[in-house]
C-alpha positions, 0 to 999 in steps of 0.5 A, a space after each residue: 828140443 834139439 840143440 845144434 852144435 857148430 864144429 869148425 876146426 883147422 890144423 896144419 902140420 908136416 910129416 916125414 912120409 913122402 907125398 904118395 904115401 900120405 895121399 894114398 892113405 888119406 884118399 883111402 877113406 876106410 884106411 884113413 878112418 881106421 886112425 880116427 878114435 871112437 868110430 863104431 862103424 863106417 858104412 860104404 854107401 857107394 859112389 864115394 859116400 860113407 856113413 860114420 857111426 860114432 861110439 855113444 858118449 855120455 852116461 846110460 841115462 844121457 848119451 849122444 851118438 853122432 851119425 852122418 854121411 859124407 861124399 869123398 872126392 880125391 884129386 891126386 894132381 891137386 893133392 886134395 881129398 874133399 868131403 861134403 855132407 850128405 843131407 838126410 843121414 843121421 844127426 849131423 852134417 860134416 864136410 872138410 878137406 885134406 890139402 897135401 903138398 910135396 915139400 921134397 923132404 917132407 909132406 905138408 898137410 892142411 886139415 879142415 872140418 866143419 859142420 853141425 851136430 844136432 843133439 836132442 836134449 832139453 834147451 836148458 842143457 844148451 849152455 852145457 852141451 855145446 862146449 862139451 860136444 865141441 871139446 869132445 870133437 876137438 879131442 877126437 880130431 887131435 887124436 886122429 891127427 896124432 895117430 896119422 902123424 905116428 903112422 907117417 913116421 913123425 912130424 917134421 
């Protein structure tokens, strides 16, 4: 049986770095992803599509590896980087966006991510697995944002 776990997170923060530096880093998918913890491999599939292969989590007997692809489109004039799920790749569908706004002395950032992760486990495990996967994903995203804040010289 497959257990489907929904992911839906959003964060807002401001950093000391100028808009150009923030946008350039977040629009460069490999550089941005290099700040995300527990990424085993990022594969450039061409045409703005990247496949994420996360490190396996769990024990030797029971482990989960999340694999998915998203298509990235950046728009400097709008201050956005948007990614949409690519169906048929891996066990998850993940989309989201960065919204970057120049505040003159700082840069405001909005981050949103949502999607689903399909985990092949017995149905009886659903009550345990769903909060664990959601919690792990949330921890990874929070560490990612912390890493980016450090990279951008701190939060305002």
